[in-house]
C-alpha positions as CSV (number, residue, x, y, z in Angstrom):
1,X,31.4,-18.9,-35.7
2,X,27.5,-17.8,-35.5
3,X,26.6,-17.2,-31.8
4,X,23.9,-19.8,-32.1
5,X,26.2,-22.4,-32.8
6,X,25.1,-24.7,-30.1
7,X,22.3,-27.2,-29.5
8,X,19.8,-25.8,-27.3
9,X,20.1,-27.3,-23.8
10,X,16.6,-28.7,-24.0
11,X,16.7,-32.3,-24.4
12,X,14.4,-32.1,-27.5
13,X,16.2,-31.3,-30.7
14,X,14.1,-30.1,-33.6
15,X,14.9,-31.0,-37.3
16,X,15.6,-27.1,-37.7
17,X,18.2,-27.5,-34.9
18,X,19.9,-30.4,-36.8
19,X,19.5,-28.6,-40.2
20,X,21.5,-25.5,-38.6
21,X,24.1,-27.9,-37.1
22,X,24.9,-29.5,-40.4
23,X,25.0,-25.8,-42.3
24,X,27.4,-24.8,-39.3
25,X,29.4,-27.8,-40.0
26,X,29.6,-27.2,-43.8
27,X,30.7,-23.6,-43.1
28,X,33.3,-24.6,-40.5
29,X,34.6,-27.3,-42.8
30,X,34.9,-24.8,-45.6
31,X,36.8,-22.2,-43.3
32,X,39.1,-25.1,-42.2
33,X,39.7,-26.1,-45.8
34,X,40.9,-22.5,-46.5
35,X,43.3,-22.5,-43.7
36,X,44.7,-25.9,-44.7
37,X,44.8,-24.7,-48.5
38,X,46.8,-21.5,-47.1
39,X,49.3,-23.6,-44.8
40,X,50.1,-26.0,-47.6
41,X,50.3,-23.1,-50.2
42,X,47.9,-24.6,-52.6
43,X,45.4,-23.0,-54.8
44,X,41.9,-24.2,-54.8
45,X,42.2,-26.7,-57.6
46,X,45.4,-28.3,-56.2
47,X,43.4,-28.8,-52.8
48,X,40.4,-30.2,-54.3
49,X,42.5,-32.7,-56.3
50,X,44.2,-33.9,-53.2
51,X,40.8,-34.1,-51.5
52,X,39.6,-36.3,-54.6
53,X,42.4,-38.6,-53.6
54,X,41.3,-38.9,-50.3
55,X,37.6,-40.3,-51.6
56,X,38.6,-42.0,-54.8
57,X,40.9,-44.9,-55.7
58,X,42.3,-45.0,-58.2
59,X,42.0,-41.5,-59.8
60,X,42.8,-41.2,-63.5
61,X,43.8,-37.8,-65.1
62,X,40.3,-37.8,-67.0
63,X,38.3,-38.4,-63.9
64,X,40.4,-35.6,-61.9
65,X,39.9,-33.2,-64.9
66,X,36.1,-33.9,-65.0
67,X,35.9,-33.5,-61.1
68,X,37.9,-30.1,-61.6
69,X,36.3,-29.2,-64.6
70,X,39.5,-28.5,-66.4
71,X,40.5,-29.6,-69.8
72,X,43.0,-32.4,-70.2
73,X,45.9,-29.9,-70.3
74,X,44.6,-28.0,-67.3
75,X,44.7,-31.4,-65.3
76,X,48.2,-32.1,-66.4
77,X,49.3,-28.5,-65.0
78,X,47.3,-29.3,-61.7
79,X,49.1,-32.8,-61.6
80,X,52.5,-31.2,-62.6
81,X,52.4,-28.8,-59.6
82,X,51.1,-31.5,-57.2
83,X,53.9,-34.2,-58.4
84,X,57.0,-31.6,-58.3
85,X,55.9,-30.8,-54.6
86,X,55.9,-34.7,-54.0
87,X,52.0,-34.7,-53.1
88,X,51.1,-37.1,-55.7
89,X,52.7,-39.9,-58.0
90,X,51.6,-41.0,-61.4
91,X,51.9,-44.7,-62.1
92,X,50.6,-47.2,-64.8
93,X,47.2,-48.8,-64.0
94,X,47.6,-52.4,-62.5
95,X,45.5,-53.8,-65.3
96,X,46.1,-51.7,-68.4
97,X,49.8,-50.4,-68.5
98,X,48.6,-47.9,-71.2
99,X,46.5,-45.9,-68.6
100,X,47.8,-43.6,-65.9
101,X,46.5,-43.4,-62.3
102,X,47.4,-41.0,-59.7
103,X,48.2,-41.9,-56.0
104,X,49.6,-40.2,-53.0
105,X,53.2,-39.0,-53.3
106,X,55.8,-39.3,-50.4
107,X,54.9,-35.9,-49.1
108,X,51.0,-36.5,-49.7
109,X,49.4,-34.2,-46.7
110,X,47.4,-36.8,-44.9
111,X,44.5,-35.7,-43.0
112,X,45.4,-33.5,-39.8
113,X,44.1,-31.3,-37.5
114,X,40.3,-30.1,-37.9
115,X,39.9,-32.7,-40.5
116,X,41.1,-35.6,-38.2
117,X,39.0,-34.1,-35.5
118,X,35.8,-34.3,-37.7
119,X,36.6,-38.1,-38.7
120,X,36.9,-38.7,-34.8
121,X,33.6,-37.3,-33.9
122,X,32.0,-39.1,-36.7
123,X,33.7,-42.4,-35.5
124,X,32.4,-41.8,-32.1
125,X,28.8,-40.9,-33.4
126,X,28.8,-44.2,-35.5
127,X,29.8,-46.2,-32.6
128,X,26.7,-45.3,-31.0
129,X,24.3,-46.4,-33.7
130,X,23.4,-50.0,-33.9
131,X,23.6,-51.6,-37.4
132,X,20.4,-50.6,-38.9
133,X,21.1,-46.9,-37.6
134,X,24.4,-47.0,-39.5
135,X,22.9,-48.4,-42.8
136,X,20.3,-45.7,-42.6
137,X,23.0,-42.9,-42.1
138,X,25.0,-44.4,-45.0
139,X,22.2,-44.3,-47.0
140,X,21.2,-40.7,-46.2
141,X,24.9,-39.8,-46.9
142,X,24.9,-41.7,-50.2
143,X,21.6,-40.0,-51.5
144,X,22.7,-36.5,-50.3
145,X,26.1,-37.1,-52.1
146,X,24.5,-38.5,-55.1
147,X,22.1,-35.5,-55.3
148,X,24.6,-32.7,-54.7
149,X,26.9,-34.4,-57.4
150,X,24.0,-34.5,-60.0
151,X,23.0,-30.9,-59.1
152,X,26.6,-29.8,-60.0
153,X,26.3,-31.4,-63.5
154,X,25.7,-29.4,-66.6
155,X,22.2,-28.7,-67.4
156,X,22.1,-29.6,-71.0
157,X,24.7,-30.5,-73.6
158,X,26.6,-33.7,-74.1
159,X,27.7,-36.1,-71.4
160,X,31.5,-35.7,-70.5
161,X,33.8,-38.1,-72.6
162,X,36.3,-40.2,-71.4
163,X,39.4,-38.6,-71.9
164,X,41.7,-41.3,-70.1
165,X,41.0,-44.2,-72.2
166,X,44.0,-45.7,-74.0
167,X,44.5,-44.7,-77.7
168,X,43.4,-46.9,-80.4
């Protein structure tokens, strides 16, 4: 961790201080994810797939493939690996049995360690905010997520197609 990872003791915290702390949080999170991936003996795509399950419900194989930047065959390979270890399970979509959705399996690694500590700290922070403050933070996080997601899309070319639609 960088030496300047602490907020200065001065009660005044500048925007630059907050920016550095957010950058350090991202770096620390990345390092924790690397350790977590190693502990679970997963490759990057497999861990990213599990993390997608933490945030999107339900997840279709097509959504997973687009998120990971994989072909249908590539996402099937990831799912096969994760399913063989009991991390995920595939089942029929509730409204359309022709579609498949992915959910946590019997051995799904729930959030633990540093990830859980991060969630607890965020929970404590949110408890200190009034409702308008929580709404502003939620809007900020939504906007930042949308902008990051948009910046990761291909610059040109056709939009991704739905590969998880039922055959006609």
